[in-house]
C-alpha positions in Angstrom: 0.0 0.0 0.0 1.4 3.4 -0.9 2.2 5.9 1.9 -0.5 8.4 0.6 -3.1 5.6 0.5 -2.2 4.5 4.1 -2.4 8.1 5.3 -5.8 8.6 3.6 -7.1 5.4 5.1 -5.8 6.4 8.6 -7.4 9.9 8.3 -10.7 8.4 7.1 -10.8 5.8 9.9 -9.3 7.9 12.6 -5.8 8.3 13.9 -3.3 5.5 14.2 -3.8 2.9 16.9 -1.6 2.9 20.1 0.8 0.2 20.9 -0.9 -3.1 21.6 -0.2 -5.4 24.5 1.4 -8.7 23.8 -1.1 -10.8 25.8 -3.8 -10.9 23.2 -6.6 -13.4 22.5 -8.0 -14.4 19.1 -11.6 -13.3 19.3 -12.7 -13.1 15.6 -11.5 -14.5 12.4 -12.6 -14.3 8.8 -11.3 -17.1 6.5 -11.6 -17.1 2.7 -11.9 -20.7 1.5 -11.1 -22.0 -2.0 -12.1 -25.6 -2.1 -10.6 -27.1 1.0 -7.8 -24.5 1.4 -7.9 -21.3 3.5 -6.4 -18.7 1.2 -6.8 -15.5 3.3 -7.3 -14.9 7.0 -8.3 -11.7 8.8 -7.8 -12.0 12.6 -9.0 -9.7 15.4 -7.2 -10.0 18.7 -8.3 -8.5 22.0 -6.8 -8.1 25.5 -10.0 -9.6 27.0 -12.3 -12.3 25.8 -15.7 -11.1 27.3 -17.5 -8.7 24.9 -19.7 -7.6 27.8 -16.9 -6.0 29.7 -15.1 -2.8 28.6 -12.1 -1.1 30.1 -9.9 1.9 29.4 -7.0 -0.6 29.2 -8.6 -2.7 26.4 -6.3 -3.2 23.4 -6.9 -4.7 20.0 -4.9 -5.8 17.0 -6.0 -6.7 13.5 -3.9 -9.0 11.3 -4.4 -9.8 7.7 -2.6 -13.1 6.6 -0.4 -12.8 9.7 0.7 -9.2 9.2 -0.5 -6.5 11.6 -2.6 -3.8 10.1 -2.8 -0.3 11.5 -6.5 0.3 12.4 -8.0 2.7 14.9 -8.6 1.1 18.3 -12.1 2.6 18.4 -13.1 0.7 15.3 -11.7 -2.6 16.5 -13.4 -2.0 19.9 -16.7 -1.5 18.1 -16.3 -4.7 16.1 -15.4 -6.6 19.2 -18.3 -5.2 21.3 -20.8 -6.3 18.6 -19.4 -9.8 19.0 -21.6 -10.2 22.1 -24.7 -10.7 19.8 -23.4 -13.9 18.2 -20.7 -15.3 20.5 -22.8 -17.2 23.0 -26.1 -19.1 23.0 -28.2 -16.7 25.1 -28.2 -14.0 22.5 -27.4 -16.0 19.3 -30.0 -18.7 19.9 -27.3 -21.2 18.9 -25.5 -21.6 15.6 -27.3 -23.6 12.8 -25.6 -25.5 10.1 -27.9 -26.6 7.2 -27.4 -29.0 4.4 -27.4 -27.7 0.8 -30.7 -28.2 -1.0 -29.8 -27.6 -4.6 -27.3 -29.2 -7.0 -24.7 -26.9 -8.5 -23.3 -27.6 -12.0 -20.8 -24.8 -12.0 -17.2 -25.7 -12.8 -14.2 -24.5 -10.8 -13.4 -24.3 -7.2 -15.8 -23.8 -4.3 -15.3 -20.3 -2.9 -16.7 -18.7 0.2 -16.0 -17.1 3.5 -16.4 -18.3 7.1 -16.6 -15.9 10.1 -15.4 -17.6 13.3 -15.8 -16.1 16.8 -14.5 -17.0 20.2 -17.7 -18.7 21.4 -18.3 -18.4 25.1 -20.0 -20.8 27.6 -21.5 -19.1 30.7 -22.6 -20.6 34.0 -23.9 -18.3 36.8 -22.8 -15.2 34.8 -19.2 -16.5 34.6 -17.3 -17.6 31.5 -16.6 -21.3 32.0 -15.4 -22.2 28.5 -14.4 -20.8 25.2 -13.6 -22.0 21.7 -13.2 -20.6 18.2 -16.3 -21.7 16.3 -17.8 -20.8 12.9 -20.8 -18.5 13.4 -21.5 -17.4 9.8 -20.7 -18.5 6.2 -21.1 -16.6 2.9 -20.9 -18.5 -0.4 -19.2 -16.7 -3.2 -20.4 -19.4 -5.6 -22.9 -22.3 -5.5 -20.1 -24.8 -5.1 -19.5 -23.5 -1.5 -22.1 -25.5 0.3 -21.3 -24.6 3.9 -24.3 -22.8 5.4 -23.8 -21.5 8.9 -25.9 -18.9 10.7 -26.9 -17.7 14.2 -30.5 -18.7 14.9 -31.7 -15.3 16.2 -32.2 -12.5 13.6 -30.4 -9.8 15.7 -27.4 -12.2 16.1 -27.4 -12.9 12.4 -27.4 -9.2 11.5 -24.5 -8.5 14.0 -22.5 -11.3 12.4 -23.2 -10.1 8.9 -22.1 -6.6 10.0 -18.8 -8.0 11.4 -18.2 -10.0 8.2 -18.7 -6.9 6.1 -16.5 -4.8 8.3 -13.7 -7.3 8.1 -14.1 -7.7 4.4 -13.9 -3.9 4.0 -10.8 -3.7 6.2 -9.2 -6.5 4.1 -10.0 -4.7 0.8 -8.7 -1.3 2.0 -5.5 -2.8 3.3 -4.6 -5.0 0.3 -1.5 -3.9 -1.7 
């Protein structure tokens, strides 16, 4: 990315992000799949795993294919905070995976994207477990048959928004 494009992007999105702590947790990931291979990965890391808690000390890092990308902390905080809608069963209603109904006669590779979130398990208002799980898929062509969605409409909309934001950040930061 050219210096002028990077400066324009930083000005449009806000000022540069501050230094990020090293103790970060993967909380959100967007994978691009071509057939059975992951070809691109956008990863959001956060200093805390609970999207219901916020602190002045919260820090975030965005990586595209393993390279850190300079994005305003406020934007990354917003993406992380929206994760609460689809990162545990109470608000998401669970994650549904459905089988494909139609037959696709298209040639070429299956192409699509999968949004994964740090999915939390709560007991008595405490996090008792967490794992990275697929929460949403988007087919780029009919050969990509993975169909994953949160059950609740609000959770689905929040996941679609996160998918779109990560896709946009990836597109803006490609060289």
